C-alpha positions in Angstrom: 57.9 107.3 -21.8 56.1 110.6 -21.3 53.4 109.6 -23.8 52.9 106.3 -22.0 52.7 108.0 -18.6 50.1 110.4 -20.1 48.0 107.4 -21.2 48.2 105.8 -17.8 47.4 109.1 -16.1 44.3 109.3 -18.4 43.2 105.9 -17.4 43.5 106.7 -13.7 41.6 109.9 -14.1 38.8 108.1 -15.9 38.8 105.3 -13.4 38.7 107.6 -10.3 36.2 110.0 -11.8 38.6 113.0 -11.8 37.4 116.4 -13.1 37.1 116.8 -16.8 40.0 119.2 -17.1 42.4 116.5 -15.9 41.5 114.3 -18.8 42.7 117.0 -21.3 45.8 117.6 -19.2 46.7 113.9 -19.1 46.0 113.4 -22.8 48.1 116.4 -23.8 51.2 114.4 -22.7 50.5 111.8 -25.4 51.6 114.5 -27.9 55.1 113.5 -27.1 54.6 110.1 -28.9 57.7 109.6 -31.0 57.4 109.6 -34.8 58.6 106.0 -35.3 57.0 105.9 -38.8 59.2 108.8 -40.0 62.3 107.4 -38.3 61.7 104.0 -39.9 61.4 105.5 -43.3 64.6 107.5 -42.6 66.4 104.3 -41.8 65.2 102.7 -45.1 66.5 105.7 -47.0 69.9 105.2 -45.3 70.0 101.4 -45.9 68.8 101.6 -49.5 70.8 104.7 -50.6 71.0 104.8 -54.4 68.5 102.0 -54.9 65.3 103.7 -55.8 63.4 100.5 -56.7 64.1 99.0 -53.4 63.2 102.2 -51.6 59.9 102.3 -53.4 59.1 98.8 -52.2 60.2 99.6 -48.7 58.0 102.7 -48.5 55.1 100.7 -49.8 55.7 98.0 -47.2 55.8 100.6 -44.5 52.5 102.1 -45.6 50.9 98.7 -45.9 52.0 98.0 -42.3 50.6 101.3 -41.1 47.2 100.5 -42.7 47.3 97.0 -41.1 47.7 98.6 -37.7 44.8 101.0 -38.5 42.7 98.0 -39.5 43.4 95.7 -36.6 43.9 98.3 -33.8 40.2 99.3 -33.4 39.1 95.7 -33.6 41.6 94.7 -30.9 40.7 97.7 -28.7 36.9 96.9 -29.0 37.5 93.3 -28.1 39.6 94.1 -25.1 37.3 96.8 -23.8 34.3 94.5 -24.2 35.9 91.4 -22.8 38.0 92.8 -19.9 37.2 96.4 -18.8 36.6 99.7 -20.5 40.2 101.0 -20.1 41.8 97.8 -21.4 42.2 99.0 -24.9 44.1 102.1 -24.0 46.2 100.2 -21.4 47.3 97.6 -23.9 47.9 100.3 -26.5 50.3 102.1 -24.1 52.1 98.8 -23.4 52.5 98.0 -27.1 53.7 101.6 -27.8 56.4 101.3 -25.1 57.5 97.8 -26.2 57.6 98.8 -29.9 59.7 101.9 -29.3 62.1 100.0 -27.1 62.6 97.3 -29.7 62.9 99.8 -32.5 65.5 101.9 -30.8 67.5 98.8 -29.9 68.1 98.1 -33.6 71.5 99.9 -33.7 72.6 98.1 -36.9 70.0 99.9 -39.0 70.4 103.3 -37.4 72.0 106.0 -39.6 75.3 107.3 -38.3 75.3 110.5 -36.2 76.2 113.5 -38.4 77.8 116.7 -37.4 75.7 119.8 -37.2 74.3 120.3 -40.7 74.8 123.4 -42.7 72.2 122.3 -45.3 69.0 124.3 -45.7 66.2 123.4 -43.4 63.6 121.2 -45.1 60.8 123.7 -44.5 62.7 126.3 -46.5 62.9 124.2 -49.6 60.7 125.6 -52.4 59.4 122.1 -53.2 58.8 121.1 -49.6 56.3 123.7 -48.5 53.7 123.0 -51.1 54.2 119.3 -50.4 53.4 119.9 -46.8 50.2 121.6 -47.9 49.4 118.4 -49.8 50.1 116.4 -46.6 47.7 118.8 -44.7 44.9 118.3 -47.2 45.5 114.5 -47.4 45.3 114.3 -43.6 42.0 116.2 -43.8 40.7 113.3 -46.0 41.6 110.8 -43.3 40.3 112.8 -40.4 36.9 113.7 -41.9 36.4 110.2 -43.3 36.6 108.7 -39.9 34.4 111.2 -38.1 31.7 111.1 -40.8 31.7 107.3 -41.0 31.2 107.1 -37.2 28.3 109.6 -37.4 26.7 107.8 -40.4 26.8 104.4 -38.7 25.4 105.9 -35.5 22.6 107.7 -37.5 21.7 104.3 -39.0 21.6 102.6 -35.6 24.8 100.6 -36.2 27.3 102.5 -34.1 29.2 99.3 -33.1 29.7 98.5 -36.8 31.6 101.7 -37.6 35.0 100.1 -36.6 34.5 97.3 -39.1 33.4 99.7 -41.8 36.5 101.8 -41.3 38.7 98.7 -41.2 37.6 97.9 -44.7 38.9 101.3 -45.9 42.2 100.4 -44.3 42.1 97.0 -45.8 41.8 98.4 -49.3 44.7 100.7 -48.7 46.8 97.9 -47.3 46.2 95.7 -50.3 46.9 98.6 -52.7 50.1 99.4 -50.8 51.4 95.9 -51.2 50.4 95.8 -54.9 52.0 99.2 -55.5 55.2 98.1 -53.9 55.4 95.1 -56.2 54.9 97.3 -59.3 57.5 99.4 -61.0 55.5 102.6 -61.9 56.7 104.6 -64.9 57.8 108.2 -64.6 59.1 110.2 -61.7 57.4 110.5 -58.3 56.7 114.2 -59.1 54.7 113.3 -62.2 52.9 110.4 -60.4 51.7 112.4 -57.4 49.0 114.4 -59.3 47.7 111.1 -60.8 47.5 109.5 -57.4 45.7 112.5 -56.0 43.3 112.5 -59.0 42.5 108.9 -58.4 41.9 109.5 -54.7 39.7 112.5 -55.5 37.6 110.4 -57.9 37.3 107.4 -55.6 36.4 109.5 -52.6 33.2 110.4 -54.5 32.1 106.8 -54.1 31.3 107.0 -50.3 29.5 110.3 -50.9 27.3 108.7 -53.6 26.8 105.5 -51.5 25.6 107.6 -48.5 23.5 110.1 -50.5 21.9 107.7 -53.0 21.5 104.4 -51.1 21.9 105.3 -47.4 23.0 101.7 -46.9 25.8 101.0 -44.5 26.7 97.8 -46.4 27.0 99.7 -49.7 29.0 102.4 -47.9 31.4 99.7 -46.6 32.1 98.5 -50.2 32.6 102.1 -51.4 35.1 102.7 -48.6 37.0 99.5 -49.5 37.4 100.8 -53.0 38.1 104.3 -52.0 40.9 103.2 -49.7 42.8 101.7 -52.6 44.0 105.2 -53.6 45.3 106.3 -50.2 48.4 104.0 -49.9 49.8 104.9 -53.4 49.3 108.5 -52.6 51.1 108.3 -49.3 53.9 106.3 -50.7 54.5 108.8 -53.5 54.3 111.7 -51.1 56.8 110.2 -48.7 59.1 109.4 -51.5 59.1 113.0 -52.5 59.7 114.1 -48.9 62.7 111.9 -48.8 64.0 113.4 -52.0 63.4 117.0 -51.1 65.2 116.7 -47.7 69.0 116.6 -47.2 70.1 113.2 -46.0 71.5 114.6 -42.7 68.1 116.3 -42.0 65.9 113.4 -43.1 64.3 112.8 -39.7 63.3 116.5 -39.6 61.8 116.3 -43.1 59.8 113.2 -42.3 58.6 114.7 -39.0 57.3 117.8 -40.9 55.4 115.6 -43.2 53.8 113.6 -40.4 53.0 116.8 -38.5 51.2 118.1 -41.7 49.2 114.9 -41.8 48.3 115.1 -38.2 47.3 118.7 -38.5 45.2 117.8 -41.5 43.5 115.0 -39.6 42.6 117.5 -36.8 41.2 120.0 -39.3 39.4 117.3 -41.3 37.8 115.9 -38.1 36.6 119.4 -37.1 35.2 120.1 -40.6 33.6 116.7 -40.9 32.0 117.0 -37.4 30.7 120.5 -38.2 29.1 119.3 -41.5 27.5 116.3 -39.8 26.0 118.5 -37.1 24.8 121.3 -39.3 23.9 119.4 -42.5 23.7 115.6 -42.6 26.0 112.7 -42.0 25.8 111.8 -45.7 26.7 115.3 -46.8 29.8 115.0 -44.5 31.4 112.8 -47.1 31.8 115.9 -49.3 34.5 117.0 -46.9 37.0 114.3 -47.9 36.2 114.9 -51.6 36.9 118.6 -51.2 40.1 117.9 -49.2 41.4 115.5 -51.9 40.5 118.0 -54.6 42.5 120.7 -52.8 45.5 118.4 -52.5 45.2 117.7 -56.2 45.0 121.4 -57.1 48.0 122.2 -55.0 50.1 119.4 -56.5 49.2 120.6 -60.0 50.1 124.2 -59.3 53.1 123.9 -57.1 54.6 120.4 -56.5 55.4 119.6 -60.1 56.7 123.1 -61.0 58.9 123.1 -57.9 60.4 119.8 -58.8 63.9 120.7 -57.7 65.0 119.8 -54.2 67.9 120.5 -51.8 69.6 117.6 -53.5 70.7 117.5 -57.1 68.0 116.6 -59.7 69.7 113.4 -60.6 68.9 112.1 -57.1 65.2 112.4 -57.8 63.3 109.1 -58.3 62.9 108.0 -61.9 60.2 105.4 -61.3 
């Protein structure tokens, strides 16, 4: 509710021409937006306890649904703002947020039972969790920088309004890959798969860089982003699977929130780094930021996540596929 009120306050401030500082104050309230993605994954873990194959499919479905929202959200917002009034996109977003959270919390049948105060180790103190959070931070930087740099590149080419559609293609690739990944039964443990997923993401992130530097074509870039996006969903699914395994069941919401916080922090850092590169170098060179961020995530996973394979749970609870 606080987040929704913050969005509404922001709309009023913009509509009434309030001082600039009020915009920042109003928007700060949206930081209280609940982590429904993490809570949803925690419910899947409770419902599918002991069924790693079903949990893998559920995590993949969640990631595909996230990407679908990222793909359709900007398109819907642009349509509403252009058809109705400039604040319509944010207003509808606030209404959808409130409606979705109310419907989600009303589903009592899927809610894990309330547990007594846990004596288990905090997720952040787990040796395997901290490097995984660094991976989340670096992965978030990939997403944040990719968005900012793409907006700048499209604007530089005189097609600013097309940037949303170009970014939607990246989300579409990730959505399709998430559904396909969920239907598959990958071999090996999630720990061993994570470096491979990150290696694929690092390699595919070079495609937008090459498209921007070599061709300078927004159309070619759109195709490169579509292909590059296919590595993000498998990476996120595998990462979240590990978070679920490294966190005690009674503190699962806490563990998932830490992971999402790492992603959001990475998005902020990546946006800043991408913006700085665009301003001081070129928009095309800005695509080097997501490549570097993905490479950092890969390096961290190779050096820490695999060696620290043990979690707060016993090793036989780790995924085997």
